[in-house]
N, C-alpha and C positions, 0 to 999 in steps of 0.2 A: 712441707707437711707430708707425712707418709700415709698411704692408704692402709686400712686395717689388714693385718696379716702380711704386710710388705715392708717390715722394718729394715730389711737389708737390701742393698742396691741390686744384688744379683737376683733376689726374689722378685723385685719390681720389674726388672728387665725381662725376666722369664715370663712373668704374667702378661706383660705388654704384647707378647706375640699372640696371645688370645685376642686382644684388641685388634691386632693387625689382620689375622687370619679370618676372624668372624665376619669381616666385611664381605668376603667371598661367599661364605655360606649364607649369610642373611640376604644380601643384595642379589646375587646371581642364583644361588641354589634355591632360595625360598620365595622371594618377593617379586623380582623384576623379570628375570629371564623366562620363567614359565609363562607369564602373561605375554611377554614379547614374542615368544615362540608361537604361542597359540593364536595370537591376534595379528601378527605381522609376517612372521617367517613362513609358517606352515598353513596358511589359509586355504591352499589348494587341497589339503587333506581333510577328511571328515573329522569332527571333534573327537570321536572315540579314538581314531588313529593317532591324532596328535598326542593324546594322553598316553597311549601305548608307546609311542616313540620316545617320549620324555621319560617314561618309566624304564624303558630299555636302556637309555643312556645312563640313567642313575644306576641301574643294575650293573652295567659294564664297568663303570667307575668303581663301584664297591667290590666287584669281583677282582679287578686288577689289584686294588690295594690289599684285599684280603689274601690274595695269592702271594704277593711279594713281601708283605709285612714281616712274616716270621724270618725269612731268609735275610732280608736287609737288616732286620733287628739284630740277628746273630752276627752279621758282618760288622756292624758298628760297635758290638761288644768286643770283637776280636781286634779292631783297629780304632784309633781315636778319631772317628769320622761322623759322630752324631750330628754335629753342626754342619758338616760338609754335605751330608745327605739331606738334611733339612733344607739347606740352600738349594739343592738340586730339585727337590719337590716344589719348593716355592717358585723356582724358575719356571717349571712346567706350568704351574698355575697362572703366573703372570703372562706367559706366552698365550695361554688360553684366553685370558681377559682381553689382550690386544687383538687376538684373532676374532673374538666376538664383536669387537668394535668395527670390524670390516665385513660383517655378515650382511648380505643384502636380502631383501624379501625373496622367498622362494629357494634360497640356498639351504635347504633343510639338512643335508648331510654335513655341510661345512659348519653349520650352527651346532649340531649335535656333537661333532668331533671336538670343537672348541670347548663346548660345555663339559665334555668328558675330561679334557685336559685340566680345566679349572677344578673339577671335583677330585680328580686324582691328586693334583697338587695340594689342595686344601686338606683332604683327609689323610693323604700320605705323609705330609709334613708333620701332622700331629703325632704319628708314631714316634718320630725322633724327638719331637718337642716333649712329649710325655716321658720319654725315656731319660730325659735330663733331670726330671723332678726328684727321684730318689737320691741323686748326687748333691742336691741343693738343700734339702730339708729332711728332718726325721721326726718321728713321733707326732705330737699334736700340731707342730708347725706344718706338716704335710697338709692337714685339713685346711688351715688358714690360707696357705699359699695357693693351694688348688682352688679353693672357693673364690679367692680374689681374682685368679685367672679367669674363671667363668664370669665373674661380675664385670671385669674389664671387657670381656668379649661381648657381653650384652651392650655395654655402653658404646664401644667402638662400632659394632655392627649397626646399632640403632641410630647413632649419630649420622653415619654415612648414608644409611637408608633414608633418613628424614631429609637430608640435603639433596639426595638424588631424586626423591619423589617431588620435592619442590622444583627442581630443575625440569622435570618432565611435565609437571602441572603448569608451571609459569615460565616457559622459556623466554618470554619477552622481558622478564626482569633481568635476564642475563644477556640480552641483546641477541637472542637466537631465534626470534620469531620467524625469520625468513629462511631458516635452515631446518626443515622438518625432520631430517634424519640425524642431525648433529647431536641433539640432546641425549639420545639413547646411546650413541657412540661414546659420548663423554662420560656417561654413567659407567660403562664397562671399563673405560680407561681410568676412571677415578678409583675403581677397586684395585687395579694394578698398582697405581701410585701409592694409595693408602697402605696396601699390603707391604710394599717394599719399604716405605719410609718408616713405618712403625715397627718393623722387624729389626731395625738398626740397634736398639738397646740390647737385644739378645746377643747380637754379634759382638758388641763392645764389652758387655758386663758379665755375661754368663761364661764361665770357663768350660773348656772341653774336658770331660772326665777322662781319667786315665783308663786305658784298655788293658785287657789281659790276653795278649796274643799267644797263639800256639807257635813256637819256634819252627821255622822251616815250612810252614803251611801257607798255601794261598788263601786269601780271605774268603773267596766264594766256596772253595772246597771245605774250608773250616766251617763256614756258615751252614752248608748242607749237613755236615756231620752234627753240628750243634743243634740244628733244628730237629733232626731225627732223635738226638739224645734228649732234647727238651720234651718231645712228645712222650718219651718213656719216663724221663726223670721228674716231670712235673708232679707225678704221684708221690715223689719224695717230699713234696710240699702239699700235703692233703688239704690244708685249709685254703691254700691258694687255688687248688683244683676245685674244691667245693664252691668257693666264691665265684669262680669262672662259670660254673654251671648255673648258679643263682643269677649272676649278672646276665648271662645269655637269655634267660627267661624274662626277667623283669625289664631288661633293656629292649627286648623285642617289643614289649608293650609301649615303652617310651618312644622308641623310634617310629613305631606305627602312628602314634598320635602326632608326632612332629611332622611326618611326611604326608599324612592324609587328612589332617584337620581342616585345611583350607579347601581341599577337594570335597570333603564331607559337607562343609558349610555351603559351598557353591551348589552342590547337589540339592540342598534344602532351599535354594533360591536366594541366598544372601548375596548382596551386591559386592562389587570389587572393592569399593571404598571401605566397607565394613570388614572385609577379609584382610586388606592391607593394614587397616587401623588396628586390627587384632594382633597382627605381627609386630607392629610398633609397640603395642601395649606389653606384649611378652618381653620385648627387648628391654624396656625401661623399668617395668615393675620387677623384672628378674634381677636387677642389679642389687638392691638392698637385701633381697632374700638369698642371693648367692653368697654375699658376705655373711649374712646371718647363719646360713648353714655351715659355712667354714668355722665360725665361732662355736656353733652348736656341736659340730663334730669334735672340736678340740676339747669341749667341756664334757659332753656325754659319751663321746666315742663315735666314730663314723658309722658303725653298724646300726646303732640306734637312730642316727640321723637319717640313714637310708630307709629304714623300716617306717619312720614317720612319713617320709616322702611317698613311699608306696601306698600307705593308707590314704593319703590325699589323692593319689592317682586312681584308687578304687572309687572315690567320690567323683572324680573327673569323668570316669566312664559312665557312672550312673547319671550324671548331669548330661553327658552327651546323648544318652538314650532319650531324655525328655526334652532335648533342645528343640525350640520352635522359632525363636525370633533372634534378631541381631543382638538384642540385649542379653539373651541367654548365651549367645556365642561369646560376647565380651566377658561375661562371668566365667565361662569355660576358659577363655584365654588368661584371665587373672589367676584362676586356680592353677593352671599349668605353669604360669610364671613364678608362682611361689615355690615350686619344687623342682622344676626342670633342671636348672643349673646346679642346684644343691645336690640332687641325686647323682648327677654325672660327676660333679667335682669330688664328692665323698667316695664315689665308687673308685675313681682312679687313685685317690690318696689311700684308701683301704687296701687296694691291690698292691700299692707300693710298699705297704707294711709287710706284706705276705711273701715277697719275693726277695732274693739276694740282690743287693744293689749292683754288684759287679756284672750281673746278667740282665740288667733292666731293659736294655734294648731288645734282647731276644724275647723276654717275657712280655714286654709291652707290645711286641709284634703279635704274639698270640692273643693278647688282650684286644688288639685292634681287629684281629680276625673275628673274634667273638662279637665285637661291637658291629663290624661291618656286615657279617652274615645275619645278625639279628635285624639290622636295618633292611637287608635284602629279603629275608624270609617273612618279616612281619606283614608287609603289604600283601604277599601271596596268601598268608594265613587269613588275613582279613577278607580277601577276595573269596577264599574257599568258604568262609563263614557266611558271606553273602549268598553264595551258591546254595548252601545248605538251608539257610533260613529264609532266603528270598527278600532280605531287607538289610540295608546298611544300618538302620537303627537297631535291629536285633544283633547284628554282627558285632557292633561296638561293645556289647556286653561280654563277648568272648574274651576281651582283653583282661577282664577281671581274673580269669584263670591264670594268665601269665603273671600278673602282679602277685596273686596269692601264692602260686607255686614258687616263684622266685623269692618271695618273702620267707616262706617256710624253710627253704634251703639256706638262705642267708642267716636265719636265726640259729642254725646249727654251726655256723662258722665261729670257732674259738680264736679271737684275734690275738690274744696273748700267746697262745700255743703256736699259732702260725708265725708270729714275729720271731719267736725263739727258733723255730725250724729254719727260718730264713737268715738267722744270724743277726737279728736286730735286738737292741735293748729296748723293748716295748714296755712302758710303765703301766699301760692300761689294757685290760682285756675286753673292753667294751666294744 
């Protein structure tokens, strides 16, 4: 039985990498490592300093990926190396997971360095993973396959997180009651194993796309030239350029909510169980909605689907302003779950429509830059709003501006014209 949108084996194999990689983002990036770092590794540091150190580590990882993504994307367009570079990024992430399993209390620098490796590997591998998509599907199939990938990511990350939380909460069920440090080490190792095992379908089933090399040129030299050319030539694809501007704005809001929601809830006095429970809620409720948005994008067009998601995010920010109780926080998590995966999945499938397939690695490198710098700038913008307003509750309303401005720019994107400019046969302009 095939999952919706994954009728072909190579589509299913491609989407399963989302299942594999999301374990690192969910378990290490979002749920387990931040708590472990604050409560076990860095207890000698004041609470504010722990948060600053973790934020700095996240920022370093994002800057590294944002700086390298365009060049490496151009390299894999000039040589048939997309899967090879994906494997290299995955390897870095797995090494980071193994290193985390050997972190002792007080080894702050070691923990942060390993965490940066995991995040660079996870986010960096996605540049090459997403660059494979335009070579596998076209038109409405892009929306269904991309949405299915995000849905599988929710399932995979949520299942491993649930199992790991059970291991941490009930180590005696696994015969580990007498080994207090072993469960957390096994959690980090479980991410490495999960990531490796479930990436196998991609290696076996997804073909390496043909490249368009420049005769007699070294790959890195070619890459730098193509990056500079892309910075100039992206204006030849005005709809893709306009979409990137819109994406930068609204994704800034999305990434800020993803990264700061639990911190905001903690600031309001919500307990750890409520916060982790909300993360699990997003993972599993997000599954059917990611599939639904994939189908919605295929039927309505991805632009309309994204605009619907942005409208829901405006409601999310308003709800966050009035949030008081754990129940309110779970409602907030549910609303986010309905649109988070769908907005991101339709964004990458819409961008794939607007760029030439033969330069997908290079253009998705720029897409990754916009995505990562939005994730980096969003928290700083939120912090600035707190400084100006004196309140996190008021600052969250500033996100409405990002969603509204991004939506207005997105509404001006002519998908049919953009697809023609990129050389695609696009049947729908929605």
